[in-house]
N, CA, C, O and CB atoms as a CASP TS submission, in Angstrom:
PFRMAT TS
TARGET T0000
AUTHOR 0000-0000-0000
METHOD Language model
MODEL 1
PARENT N/A
ATOM      1  N   UNK     1      14.599  26.955   4.685  1.00  0.00           N
ATOM      2  CA  UNK     1      14.421  25.524   4.521  1.00  0.00           C
ATOM      3  C   UNK     1      14.613  25.158   3.053  1.00  0.00           C
ATOM      4  O   UNK     1      14.251  25.922   2.158  1.00  0.00           O
ATOM      5  CB  UNK     1      13.027  25.080   5.023  1.00  0.00           C
ATOM      6  N   UNK     2      15.171  24.014   2.826  1.00  0.00           N
ATOM      7  CA  UNK     2      15.410  23.532   1.468  1.00  0.00           C
ATOM      8  C   UNK     2      14.206  22.740   0.974  1.00  0.00           C
ATOM      9  O   UNK     2      13.391  22.255   1.759  1.00  0.00           O
ATOM     10  CB  UNK     2      16.686  22.666   1.412  1.00  0.00           C
ATOM     11  N   UNK     3      14.119  22.624  -0.341  1.00  0.00           N
ATOM     12  CA  UNK     3      13.072  21.827  -0.975  1.00  0.00           C
ATOM     13  C   UNK     3      13.747  20.700  -1.739  1.00  0.00           C
ATOM     14  O   UNK     3      14.762  20.910  -2.403  1.00  0.00           O
ATOM     15  CB  UNK     3      12.173  22.699  -1.922  1.00  0.00           C
ATOM     16  N   UNK     4      13.183  19.515  -1.644  1.00  0.00           N
ATOM     17  CA  UNK     4      13.744  18.345  -2.305  1.00  0.00           C
ATOM     18  C   UNK     4      12.662  17.707  -3.164  1.00  0.00           C
ATOM     19  O   UNK     4      11.564  17.427  -2.682  1.00  0.00           O
ATOM     20  CB  UNK     4      14.308  17.329  -1.270  1.00  0.00           C
ATOM     21  N   UNK     5      12.971  17.478  -4.427  1.00  0.00           N
ATOM     22  CA  UNK     5      12.053  16.783  -5.336  1.00  0.00           C
ATOM     23  C   UNK     5      12.664  15.435  -5.665  1.00  0.00           C
ATOM     24  O   UNK     5      13.850  15.355  -5.985  1.00  0.00           O
ATOM     25  CB  UNK     5      11.782  17.616  -6.644  1.00  0.00           C
ATOM     26  N   UNK     6      11.878  14.382  -5.593  1.00  0.00           N
ATOM     27  CA  UNK     6      12.372  13.033  -5.899  1.00  0.00           C
ATOM     28  C   UNK     6      11.677  12.549  -7.161  1.00  0.00           C
ATOM     29  O   UNK     6      10.451  12.449  -7.200  1.00  0.00           O
ATOM     30  CB  UNK     6      12.123  12.041  -4.705  1.00  0.00           C
ATOM     31  N   UNK     7      12.442  12.253  -8.173  1.00  0.00           N
ATOM     32  CA  UNK     7      11.899  11.763  -9.437  1.00  0.00           C
ATOM     33  C   UNK     7      12.076  10.250  -9.522  1.00  0.00           C
ATOM     34  O   UNK     7      12.967   9.675  -8.897  1.00  0.00           O
ATOM     35  CB  UNK     7      12.585  12.461 -10.639  1.00  0.00           C
ATOM     36  N   UNK     8      11.219   9.630 -10.300  1.00  0.00           N
ATOM     37  CA  UNK     8      11.313   8.196 -10.616  1.00  0.00           C
ATOM     38  C   UNK     8      11.316   7.316  -9.366  1.00  0.00           C
ATOM     39  O   UNK     8      12.053   6.334  -9.293  1.00  0.00           O
ATOM     40  CB  UNK     8      12.572   7.927 -11.425  1.00  0.00           C
ATOM     41  N   UNK     9      10.502   7.668  -8.402  1.00  0.00           N
ATOM     42  CA  UNK     9      10.365   6.861  -7.199  1.00  0.00           C
ATOM     43  C   UNK     9       9.547   5.625  -7.528  1.00  0.00           C
ATOM     44  O   UNK     9       8.455   5.725  -8.088  1.00  0.00           O
ATOM     45  CB  UNK     9       9.708   7.671  -6.050  1.00  0.00           C
ATOM     46  N   UNK    10      10.067   4.482  -7.187  1.00  0.00           N
ATOM     47  CA  UNK    10       9.389   3.214  -7.461  1.00  0.00           C
ATOM     48  C   UNK    10       8.000   3.208  -6.818  1.00  0.00           C
ATOM     49  O   UNK    10       7.826   3.680  -5.694  1.00  0.00           O
ATOM     50  CB  UNK    10      10.232   2.020  -6.941  1.00  0.00           C
ATOM     51  N   UNK    11       7.024   2.674  -7.534  1.00  0.00           N
ATOM     52  CA  UNK    11       5.644   2.649  -7.024  1.00  0.00           C
ATOM     53  C   UNK    11       5.525   1.895  -5.706  1.00  0.00           C
ATOM     54  O   UNK    11       4.761   2.302  -4.831  1.00  0.00           O
ATOM     55  CB  UNK    11       4.719   2.018  -8.050  1.00  0.00           C
ATOM     56  N   UNK    12       6.265   0.811  -5.553  1.00  0.00           N
ATOM     57  CA  UNK    12       6.218   0.042  -4.306  1.00  0.00           C
ATOM     58  C   UNK    12       6.768   0.853  -3.131  1.00  0.00           C
ATOM     59  O   UNK    12       6.252   0.779  -2.016  1.00  0.00           O
ATOM     60  CB  UNK    12       7.011  -1.266  -4.458  1.00  0.00           C
ATOM     61  N   UNK    13       7.808   1.618  -3.396  1.00  0.00           N
ATOM     62  CA  UNK    13       8.385   2.467  -2.346  1.00  0.00           C
ATOM     63  C   UNK    13       7.389   3.553  -1.959  1.00  0.00           C
ATOM     64  O   UNK    13       7.189   3.826  -0.776  1.00  0.00           O
ATOM     65  CB  UNK    13       9.725   3.102  -2.817  1.00  0.00           C
ATOM     66  N   UNK    14       6.770   4.166  -2.952  1.00  0.00           N
ATOM     67  CA  UNK    14       5.775   5.205  -2.671  1.00  0.00           C
ATOM     68  C   UNK    14       4.609   4.632  -1.872  1.00  0.00           C
ATOM     69  O   UNK    14       4.132   5.270  -0.933  1.00  0.00           O
ATOM     70  CB  UNK    14       5.263   5.833  -3.981  1.00  0.00           C
ATOM     71  N   UNK    15       4.146   3.440  -2.234  1.00  0.00           N
ATOM     72  CA  UNK    15       3.048   2.822  -1.496  1.00  0.00           C
ATOM     73  C   UNK    15       3.464   2.503  -0.060  1.00  0.00           C
ATOM     74  O   UNK    15       2.691   2.707   0.876  1.00  0.00           O
ATOM     75  CB  UNK    15       2.580   1.545  -2.206  1.00  0.00           C
ATOM     76  N   UNK    16       4.679   2.005   0.104  1.00  0.00           N
ATOM     77  CA  UNK    16       5.187   1.733   1.444  1.00  0.00           C
ATOM     78  C   UNK    16       5.251   2.992   2.296  1.00  0.00           C
ATOM     79  O   UNK    16       4.931   2.963   3.485  1.00  0.00           O
ATOM     80  CB  UNK    16       6.559   1.099   1.361  1.00  0.00           C
ATOM     81  N   UNK    17       5.667   4.103   1.681  1.00  0.00           N
ATOM     82  CA  UNK    17       5.711   5.379   2.401  1.00  0.00           C
ATOM     83  C   UNK    17       4.310   5.841   2.796  1.00  0.00           C
ATOM     84  O   UNK    17       4.098   6.330   3.906  1.00  0.00           O
ATOM     85  CB  UNK    17       6.394   6.452   1.542  1.00  0.00           C
ATOM     86  N   UNK    18       3.356   5.681   1.876  1.00  0.00           N
ATOM     87  CA  UNK    18       1.968   6.062   2.192  1.00  0.00           C
ATOM     88  C   UNK    18       1.441   5.264   3.376  1.00  0.00           C
ATOM     89  O   UNK    18       0.815   5.820   4.278  1.00  0.00           O
ATOM     90  CB  UNK    18       1.056   5.848   0.970  1.00  0.00           C
ATOM     91  N   UNK    19       1.698   3.960   3.369  1.00  0.00           N
ATOM     92  CA  UNK    19       1.215   3.086   4.446  1.00  0.00           C
ATOM     93  C   UNK    19       1.890   3.422   5.773  1.00  0.00           C
ATOM     94  O   UNK    19       1.243   3.476   6.819  1.00  0.00           O
ATOM     95  CB  UNK    19       1.462   1.612   4.090  1.00  0.00           C
ATOM     96  N   UNK    20       3.198   3.645   5.712  1.00  0.00           N
ATOM     97  CA  UNK    20       3.936   3.987   6.934  1.00  0.00           C
ATOM     98  C   UNK    20       3.458   5.320   7.490  1.00  0.00           C
ATOM     99  O   UNK    20       3.288   5.466   8.701  1.00  0.00           O
ATOM    100  CB  UNK    20       5.451   4.041   6.659  1.00  0.00           C
ATOM    101  N   UNK    21       3.241   6.291   6.608  1.00  0.00           N
ATOM    102  CA  UNK    21       2.745   7.600   7.030  1.00  0.00           C
ATOM    103  C   UNK    21       1.371   7.469   7.681  1.00  0.00           C
ATOM    104  O   UNK    21       1.099   8.110   8.696  1.00  0.00           O
ATOM    105  CB  UNK    21       2.677   8.563   5.831  1.00  0.00           C
ATOM    106  N   UNK    22       0.517   6.649   7.105  1.00  0.00           N
ATOM    107  CA  UNK    22      -0.825   6.453   7.675  1.00  0.00           C
ATOM    108  C   UNK    22      -0.731   5.828   9.062  1.00  0.00           C
ATOM    109  O   UNK    22      -1.452   6.235   9.974  1.00  0.00           O
ATOM    110  CB  UNK    22      -1.687   5.564   6.750  1.00  0.00           C
ATOM    111  N   UNK    23       0.151   4.841   9.231  1.00  0.00           N
ATOM    112  CA  UNK    23       0.322   4.205  10.547  1.00  0.00           C
ATOM    113  C   UNK    23       0.791   5.201  11.589  1.00  0.00           C
ATOM    114  O   UNK    23       0.446   5.087  12.765  1.00  0.00           O
ATOM    115  CB  UNK    23       1.316   3.050  10.458  1.00  0.00           C
ATOM    116  N   UNK    24       1.579   6.179  11.160  1.00  0.00           N
ATOM    117  CA  UNK    24       2.126   7.172  12.083  1.00  0.00           C
ATOM    118  C   UNK    24       1.303   8.461  12.117  1.00  0.00           C
ATOM    119  O   UNK    24       1.716   9.454  12.716  1.00  0.00           O
ATOM    120  CB  UNK    24       3.556   7.494  11.702  1.00  0.00           C
ATOM    121  N   UNK    25       0.147   8.437  11.475  1.00  0.00           N
ATOM    122  CA  UNK    25      -0.754   9.593  11.438  1.00  0.00           C
ATOM    123  C   UNK    25      -0.052  10.851  10.938  1.00  0.00           C
ATOM    124  O   UNK    25      -0.192  11.927  11.518  1.00  0.00           O
ATOM    125  CB  UNK    25      -1.336   9.848  12.822  1.00  0.00           C
ATOM    126  N   UNK    26       0.709  10.700   9.848  1.00  0.00           N
ATOM    127  CA  UNK    26       1.418  11.823   9.241  1.00  0.00           C
ATOM    128  C   UNK    26       1.140  11.833   7.745  1.00  0.00           C
ATOM    129  O   UNK    26       0.670  10.848   7.175  1.00  0.00           O
ATOM    130  CB  UNK    26       2.947  11.740   9.519  1.00  0.00           C
ATOM    131  N   UNK    27       1.436  12.946   7.135  1.00  0.00           N
ATOM    132  CA  UNK    27       1.396  13.000   5.674  1.00  0.00           C
ATOM    133  C   UNK    27       2.614  12.254   5.142  1.00  0.00           C
ATOM    134  O   UNK    27       3.575  12.002   5.868  1.00  0.00           O
ATOM    135  CB  UNK    27       1.366  14.484   5.154  1.00  0.00           C
ATOM    136  N   UNK    28       2.552  11.908   3.864  1.00  0.00           N
ATOM    137  CA  UNK    28       3.690  11.220   3.246  1.00  0.00           C
ATOM    138  C   UNK    28       4.929  12.117   3.298  1.00  0.00           C
ATOM    139  O   UNK    28       6.038  11.636   3.529  1.00  0.00           O
ATOM    140  CB  UNK    28       3.365  10.826   1.776  1.00  0.00           C
ATOM    141  N   UNK    29       4.738  13.406   3.084  1.00  0.00           N
ATOM    142  CA  UNK    29       5.853  14.349   3.133  1.00  0.00           C
ATOM    143  C   UNK    29       6.468  14.421   4.534  1.00  0.00           C
ATOM    144  O   UNK    29       7.691  14.435   4.675  1.00  0.00           O
ATOM    145  CB  UNK    29       5.386  15.739   2.695  1.00  0.00           C
ATOM    146  N   UNK    30       5.633  14.467   5.555  1.00  0.00           N
ATOM    147  CA  UNK    30       6.136  14.503   6.935  1.00  0.00           C
ATOM    148  C   UNK    30       6.849  13.201   7.280  1.00  0.00           C
ATOM    149  O   UNK    30       7.836  13.208   8.016  1.00  0.00           O
ATOM    150  CB  UNK    30       4.982  14.754   7.928  1.00  0.00           C
ATOM    151  N   UNK    31       6.358  12.096   6.756  1.00  0.00           N
ATOM    152  CA  UNK    31       7.007  10.803   7.006  1.00  0.00           C
ATOM    153  C   UNK    31       8.400  10.769   6.395  1.00  0.00           C
ATOM    154  O   UNK    31       9.347  10.300   7.026  1.00  0.00           O
ATOM    155  CB  UNK    31       6.157   9.654   6.441  1.00  0.00           C
ATOM    156  N   UNK    32       8.526  11.264   5.172  1.00  0.00           N
ATOM    157  CA  UNK    32       9.838  11.307   4.508  1.00  0.00           C
ATOM    158  C   UNK    32      10.785  12.221   5.272  1.00  0.00           C
ATOM    159  O   UNK    32      11.961  11.892   5.430  1.00  0.00           O
ATOM    160  CB  UNK    32       9.698  11.787   3.043  1.00  0.00           C
ATOM    161  N   UNK    33      10.292  13.370   5.752  1.00  0.00           N
ATOM    162  CA  UNK    33      11.147  14.261   6.555  1.00  0.00           C
ATOM    163  C   UNK    33      11.643  13.554   7.814  1.00  0.00           C
ATOM    164  O   UNK    33      12.814  13.666   8.180  1.00  0.00           O
ATOM    165  CB  UNK    33      10.380  15.545   6.941  1.00  0.00           C
ATOM    166  N   UNK    34      10.738  12.822   8.475  1.00  0.00           N
ATOM    167  CA  UNK    34      11.124  12.106   9.698  1.00  0.00           C
ATOM    168  C   UNK    34      12.149  11.013   9.386  1.00  0.00           C
ATOM    169  O   UNK    34      13.104  10.825  10.139  1.00  0.00           O
ATOM    170  CB  UNK    34       9.878  11.489  10.380  1.00  0.00           C
ATOM    171  N   UNK    35      11.955  10.301   8.290  1.00  0.00           N
ATOM    172  CA  UNK    35      12.902   9.244   7.915  1.00  0.00           C
ATOM    173  C   UNK    35      14.279   9.817   7.596  1.00  0.00           C
ATOM    174  O   UNK    35      15.296   9.271   8.024  1.00  0.00           O
ATOM    175  CB  UNK    35      12.374   8.459   6.710  1.00  0.00           C
ATOM    176  N   UNK    36      14.312  10.905   6.852  1.00  0.00           N
ATOM    177  CA  UNK    36      15.599  11.524   6.510  1.00  0.00           C
ATOM    178  C   UNK    36      16.306  12.067   7.750  1.00  0.00           C
ATOM    179  O   UNK    36      17.519  11.912   7.891  1.00  0.00           O
ATOM    180  CB  UNK    36      15.392  12.653   5.493  1.00  0.00           C
ATOM    181  N   UNK    37      15.559  12.697   8.640  1.00  0.00           N
ATOM    182  CA  UNK    37      16.160  13.226   9.868  1.00  0.00           C
ATOM    183  C   UNK    37      16.731  12.095  10.720  1.00  0.00           C
ATOM    184  O   UNK    37      17.821  12.229  11.277  1.00  0.00           O
ATOM    185  CB  UNK    37      15.121  14.026  10.677  1.00  0.00           C
ATOM    186  N   UNK    38      16.005  10.985  10.824  1.00  0.00           N
ATOM    187  CA  UNK    38      16.490   9.847  11.617  1.00  0.00           C
ATOM    188  C   UNK    38      17.720   9.207  10.971  1.00  0.00           C
ATOM    189  O   UNK    38      18.610   8.722  11.668  1.00  0.00           O
ATOM    190  CB  UNK    38      15.376   8.795  11.784  1.00  0.00           C
ATOM    191  N   UNK    39      17.765   9.208   9.652  1.00  0.00           N
ATOM    192  CA  UNK    39      18.887   8.576   8.948  1.00  0.00           C
ATOM    193  C   UNK    39      20.204   9.312   9.162  1.00  0.00           C
ATOM    194  O   UNK    39      21.269   8.694   9.139  1.00  0.00           O
ATOM    195  CB  UNK    39      18.589   8.500   7.468  1.00  0.00           C
ATOM    196  N   UNK    40      20.142  10.616   9.368  1.00  0.00           N
ATOM    197  CA  UNK    40      21.398  11.365   9.524  1.00  0.00           C
ATOM    198  C   UNK    40      21.666  11.802  10.954  1.00  0.00           C
ATOM    199  O   UNK    40      22.691  12.428  11.224  1.00  0.00           O
ATOM    200  CB  UNK    40      21.382  12.577   8.636  1.00  0.00           C
ATOM    201  N   UNK    41      20.774  11.488  11.866  1.00  0.00           N
ATOM    202  CA  UNK    41      20.967  11.877  13.266  1.00  0.00           C
ATOM    203  C   UNK    41      22.178  11.164  13.850  1.00  0.00           C
ATOM    204  O   UNK    41      22.419   9.990  13.565  1.00  0.00           O
ATOM    205  CB  UNK    41      19.707  11.560  14.100  1.00  0.00           C
ATOM    206  N   UNK    42      22.923  11.871  14.653  1.00  0.00           N
ATOM    207  CA  UNK    42      24.078  11.275  15.333  1.00  0.00           C
ATOM    208  C   UNK    42      23.570  10.441  16.501  1.00  0.00           C
ATOM    209  O   UNK    42      22.662  10.861  17.217  1.00  0.00           O
ATOM    210  CB  UNK    42      25.082  12.375  15.826  1.00  0.00           C
ATOM    211  N   UNK    43      24.152   9.263  16.695  1.00  0.00           N
ATOM    212  CA  UNK    43      23.714   8.456  17.833  1.00  0.00           C
ATOM    213  C   UNK    43      24.092   9.133  19.157  1.00  0.00           C
ATOM    214  O   UNK    43      25.144   9.764  19.269  1.00  0.00           O
ATOM    215  CB  UNK    43      24.333   7.044  17.758  1.00  0.00           C
ATOM    216  N   UNK    44      23.224   8.989  20.141  1.00  0.00           N
ATOM    217  CA  UNK    44      23.486   9.567  21.458  1.00  0.00           C
ATOM    218  C   UNK    44      24.625   8.798  22.114  1.00  0.00           C
ATOM    219  O   UNK    44      24.626   7.568  22.132  1.00  0.00           O
ATOM    220  CB  UNK    44      22.207   9.536  22.353  1.00  0.00           C
ATOM    221  N   UNK    45      25.580   9.521  22.643  1.00  0.00           N
ATOM    222  CA  UNK    45      26.714   8.893  23.317  1.00  0.00           C
ATOM    223  C   UNK    45      26.272   8.405  24.689  1.00  0.00           C
ATOM    224  O   UNK    45      25.751   9.176  25.495  1.00  0.00           O
ATOM    225  CB  UNK    45      27.907   9.882  23.442  1.00  0.00           C
ATOM    226  N   UNK    46      26.487   7.100  24.953  1.00  0.00           N
ATOM    227  CA  UNK    46      26.086   6.522  26.239  1.00  0.00           C
ATOM    228  C   UNK    46      27.168   6.761  27.285  1.00  0.00           C
ATOM    229  O   UNK    46      28.359   6.804  26.974  1.00  0.00           O
ATOM    230  CB  UNK    46      25.804   5.008  26.095  1.00  0.00           C
ATOM    231  N   UNK    47      26.734   6.915  28.519  1.00  0.00           N
ATOM    232  CA  UNK    47      27.682   7.101  29.610  1.00  0.00           C
ATOM    233  C   UNK    47      28.337   5.756  29.935  1.00  0.00           C
ATOM    234  O   UNK    47      27.839   4.698  29.552  1.00  0.00           O
ATOM    235  CB  UNK    47      26.975   7.696  30.868  1.00  0.00           C
ATOM    236  N   UNK    48      29.452   5.819  30.642  1.00  0.00           N
ATOM    237  CA  UNK    48      30.154   4.603  31.051  1.00  0.00           C
ATOM    238  C   UNK    48      29.247   3.726  31.911  1.00  0.00           C
ATOM    239  O   UNK    48      29.257   2.502  31.782  1.00  0.00           O
ATOM    240  CB  UNK    48      31.444   4.954  31.820  1.00  0.00           C
ATOM    241  N   UNK    49      28.467   4.350  32.783  1.00  0.00           N
ATOM    242  CA  UNK    49      27.546   3.604  33.648  1.00  0.00           C
ATOM    243  C   UNK    49      26.492   2.874  32.817  1.00  0.00           C
ATOM    244  O   UNK    49      26.130   1.742  33.137  1.00  0.00           O
ATOM    245  CB  UNK    49      26.865   4.553  34.655  1.00  0.00           C
ATOM    246  N   UNK    50      25.995   3.512  31.749  1.00  0.00           N
ATOM    247  CA  UNK    50      25.006   2.861  30.879  1.00  0.00           C
ATOM    248  C   UNK    50      25.612   1.671  30.147  1.00  0.00           C
ATOM    249  O   UNK    50      24.961   0.639  29.984  1.00  0.00           O
ATOM    250  CB  UNK    50      24.444   3.864  29.864  1.00  0.00           C
ATOM    251  N   UNK    51      26.855   1.816  29.709  1.00  0.00           N
ATOM    252  CA  UNK    51      27.537   0.709  29.036  1.00  0.00           C
ATOM    253  C   UNK    51      27.713  -0.459  30.000  1.00  0.00           C
ATOM    254  O   UNK    51      27.444  -1.605  29.640  1.00  0.00           O
ATOM    255  CB  UNK    51      28.910   1.164  28.482  1.00  0.00           C
ATOM    256  N   UNK    52      28.160  -0.179  31.217  1.00  0.00           N
ATOM    257  CA  UNK    52      28.336  -1.240  32.213  1.00  0.00           C
ATOM    258  C   UNK    52      27.005  -1.910  32.551  1.00  0.00           C
ATOM    259  O   UNK    52      26.939  -3.133  32.677  1.00  0.00           O
ATOM    260  CB  UNK    52      28.975  -0.673  33.486  1.00  0.00           C
ATOM    261  N   UNK    53      25.956  -1.117  32.698  1.00  0.00           N
ATOM    262  CA  UNK    53      24.648  -1.666  33.049  1.00  0.00           C
ATOM    263  C   UNK    53      24.073  -2.533  31.934  1.00  0.00           C
ATOM    264  O   UNK    53      23.256  -3.414  32.198  1.00  0.00           O
ATOM    265  CB  UNK    53      23.682  -0.541  33.375  1.00  0.00           C
ATOM    266  N   UNK    54      24.489  -2.294  30.698  1.00  0.00           N
ATOM    267  CA  UNK    54      23.963  -3.069  29.574  1.00  0.00           C
ATOM    268  C   UNK    54      24.668  -4.412  29.390  1.00  0.00           C
ATOM    269  O   UNK    54      24.220  -5.252  28.609  1.00  0.00           O
ATOM    270  CB  UNK    54      24.078  -2.266  28.305  1.00  0.00           C
ATOM    271  N   UNK    55      25.775  -4.611  30.113  1.00  0.00           N
ATOM    272  CA  UNK    55      26.511  -5.875  29.985  1.00  0.00           C
ATOM    273  C   UNK    55      25.733  -7.003  30.659  1.00  0.00           C
ATOM    274  O   UNK    55      25.186  -6.824  31.747  1.00  0.00           O
ATOM    275  CB  UNK    55      27.931  -5.753  30.605  1.00  0.00           C
ATOM    276  N   UNK    56      25.688  -8.160  30.009  1.00  0.00           N
ATOM    277  CA  UNK    56      24.927  -9.270  30.605  1.00  0.00           C
ATOM    278  C   UNK    56      25.630  -9.850  31.822  1.00  0.00           C
ATOM    279  O   UNK    56      26.851  -9.758  31.949  1.00  0.00           O
ATOM    280  CB  UNK    56      24.702 -10.371  29.574  1.00  0.00           C
ATOM    281  N   UNK    57      24.855 -10.443  32.710  1.00  0.00           N
ATOM    282  CA  UNK    57      25.392 -11.128  33.882  1.00  0.00           C
ATOM    283  C   UNK    57      25.914 -12.475  33.394  1.00  0.00           C
ATOM    284  O   UNK    57      25.134 -13.321  32.957  1.00  0.00           O
ATOM    285  CB  UNK    57      24.300 -11.298  35.025  1.00  0.00           C
ATOM    286  N   UNK    58      27.224 -12.679  33.466  1.00  0.00           N
ATOM    287  CA  UNK    58      27.817 -13.892  32.904  1.00  0.00           C
ATOM    288  C   UNK    58      28.326 -14.865  33.952  1.00  0.00           C
ATOM    289  O   UNK    58      28.959 -15.859  33.598  1.00  0.00           O
ATOM    290  CB  UNK    58      28.937 -13.527  31.993  1.00  0.00           C
ATOM    291  N   UNK    59      28.079 -14.619  35.206  1.00  0.00           N
ATOM    292  CA  UNK    59      28.518 -15.560  36.228  1.00  0.00           C
ATOM    293  C   UNK    59      28.873 -14.863  37.530  1.00  0.00           C
ATOM    294  O   UNK    59      28.700 -13.655  37.687  1.00  0.00           O
ATOM    295  CB  UNK    59      29.704 -16.350  35.732  1.00  0.00           C
ATOM    296  N   UNK    60      29.369 -15.657  38.444  1.00  0.00           N
ATOM    297  CA  UNK    60      29.762 -15.128  39.755  1.00  0.00           C
ATOM    298  C   UNK    60      31.226 -14.753  39.737  1.00  0.00           C
ATOM    299  O   UNK    60      31.983 -15.193  38.871  1.00  0.00           O
ATOM    300  CB  UNK    60      29.487 -16.153  40.873  1.00  0.00           C
ATOM    301  N   UNK    61      31.617 -13.944  40.688  1.00  0.00           N
ATOM    302  CA  UNK    61      33.007 -13.497  40.752  1.00  0.00           C
ATOM    303  C   UNK    61      33.962 -14.678  40.899  1.00  0.00           C
ATOM    304  O   UNK    61      35.063 -14.650  40.350  1.00  0.00           O
ATOM    305  CB  UNK    61      33.198 -12.521  41.915  1.00  0.00           C
ATOM    306  N   UNK    62      33.557 -15.712  41.631  1.00  0.00           N
ATOM    307  CA  UNK    62      34.413 -16.891  41.827  1.00  0.00           C
ATOM    308  C   UNK    62      34.697 -17.623  40.521  1.00  0.00           C
ATOM    309  O   UNK    62      35.704 -18.323  40.407  1.00  0.00           O
ATOM    310  CB  UNK    62      33.763 -17.849  42.815  1.00  0.00           C
ATOM    311  N   UNK    63      33.819 -17.466  39.539  1.00  0.00           N
ATOM    312  CA  UNK    63      34.028 -18.117  38.237  1.00  0.00           C
ATOM    313  C   UNK    63      35.241 -17.550  37.515  1.00  0.00           C
ATOM    314  O   UNK    63      35.759 -18.161  36.580  1.00  0.00           O
ATOM    315  CB  UNK    63      32.786 -17.961  37.358  1.00  0.00           C
ATOM    316  N   UNK    64      35.693 -16.372  37.956  1.00  0.00           N
ATOM    317  CA  UNK    64      36.779 -15.691  37.272  1.00  0.00           C
ATOM    318  C   UNK    64      37.981 -15.481  38.185  1.00  0.00           C
ATOM    319  O   UNK    64      38.677 -14.471  38.079  1.00  0.00           O
ATOM    320  CB  UNK    64      36.300 -14.360  36.735  1.00  0.00           C
ATOM    321  N   UNK    65      38.226 -16.431  39.078  1.00  0.00           N
ATOM    322  CA  UNK    65      39.332 -16.313  40.025  1.00  0.00           C
ATOM    323  C   UNK    65      40.659 -16.310  39.273  1.00  0.00           C
ATOM    324  O   UNK    65      40.838 -17.027  38.289  1.00  0.00           O
ATOM    325  CB  UNK    65      39.296 -17.464  41.058  1.00  0.00           C
ATOM    326  N   UNK    66      41.581 -15.489  39.759  1.00  0.00           N
ATOM    327  CA  UNK    66      42.912 -15.417  39.144  1.00  0.00           C
ATOM    328  C   UNK    66      43.777 -16.557  39.629  1.00  0.00           C
ATOM    329  O   UNK    66      43.684 -16.994  40.776  1.00  0.00           O
ATOM    330  CB  UNK    66      43.588 -14.073  39.453  1.00  0.00           C
ATOM    331  N   UNK    67      44.616 -17.027  38.733  1.00  0.00           N
ATOM    332  CA  UNK    67      45.610 -18.026  39.133  1.00  0.00           C
ATOM    333  C   UNK    67      46.735 -17.300  39.861  1.00  0.00           C
ATOM    334  O   UNK    67      47.125 -16.199  39.475  1.00  0.00           O
ATOM    335  CB  UNK    67      46.161 -18.826  37.891  1.00  0.00           C
ATOM    336  N   UNK    68      47.245 -17.915  40.903  1.00  0.00           N
ATOM    337  CA  UNK    68      48.319 -17.286  41.667  1.00  0.00           C
ATOM    338  C   UNK    68      49.606 -17.311  40.859  1.00  0.00           C
ATOM    339  O   UNK    68      49.945 -18.315  40.233  1.00  0.00           O
ATOM    340  CB  UNK    68      48.519 -17.994  43.025  1.00  0.00           C
ATOM    341  N   UNK    69      50.310 -16.198  40.884  1.00  0.00           N
ATOM    342  CA  UNK    69      51.558 -16.075  40.159  1.00  0.00           C
ATOM    343  C   UNK    69      52.724 -16.355  41.101  1.00  0.00           C
ATOM    344  O   UNK    69      52.654 -16.063  42.295  1.00  0.00           O
ATOM    345  CB  UNK    69      51.687 -14.677  39.525  1.00  0.00           C
ATOM    346  N   UNK    70      53.802 -16.925  40.550  1.00  0.00           N
ATOM    347  CA  UNK    70      54.983 -17.198  41.371  1.00  0.00           C
ATOM    348  C   UNK    70      55.794 -15.911  41.586  1.00  0.00           C
ATOM    349  O   UNK    70      56.699 -15.871  42.419  1.00  0.00           O
ATOM    350  CB  UNK    70      55.864 -18.288  40.707  1.00  0.00           C
ATOM    351  N   UNK    71      55.464 -14.886  40.840  1.00  0.00           N
ATOM    352  CA  UNK    71      56.196 -13.622  41.002  1.00  0.00           C
ATOM    353  C   UNK    71      57.388 -13.517  40.092  1.00  0.00           C
ATOM    354  O   UNK    71      58.008 -12.457  40.009  1.00  0.00           O
ATOM    355  CB  UNK    71      56.648 -13.462  42.418  1.00  0.00           C
ATOM    356  N   UNK    72      57.726 -14.587  39.406  1.00  0.00           N
ATOM    357  CA  UNK    72      58.877 -14.574  38.502  1.00  0.00           C
ATOM    358  C   UNK    72      58.429 -14.147  37.106  1.00  0.00           C
ATOM    359  O   UNK    72      57.311 -14.421  36.670  1.00  0.00           O
ATOM    360  CB  UNK    72      59.558 -15.970  38.453  1.00  0.00           C
ATOM    361  N   UNK    73      59.334 -13.475  36.437  1.00  0.00           N
ATOM    362  CA  UNK    73      59.063 -13.102  35.040  1.00  0.00           C
ATOM    363  C   UNK    73      59.943 -13.924  34.141  1.00  0.00           C
ATOM    364  O   UNK    73      61.067 -14.273  34.501  1.00  0.00           O
ATOM    365  CB  UNK    73      59.300 -11.587  34.793  1.00  0.00           C
ATOM    366  N   UNK    74      59.440 -14.230  32.989  1.00  0.00           N
ATOM    367  CA  UNK    74      60.197 -15.076  32.041  1.00  0.00           C
ATOM    368  C   UNK    74      61.197 -14.269  31.281  1.00  0.00           C
ATOM    369  O   UNK    74      61.920 -14.811  30.445  1.00  0.00           O
ATOM    370  CB  UNK    74      59.267 -15.777  31.065  1.00  0.00           C
TER
END
């Protein structure tokens, strides 16, 4: 495992980390590890079914009826 030292961390940032760590019942060090891991994690690839299911309902099928074509090309 690697070790990382952070110098000149702004006091407000350090206080924010302490508060966030307390809310999550973790040490400040564990909170920083969790934040760094989340920042570089690859997003989970969604399945096609999940993408389709996430689309909003925008109307009925009749709202999108096709215009009849004469069959001729320009």
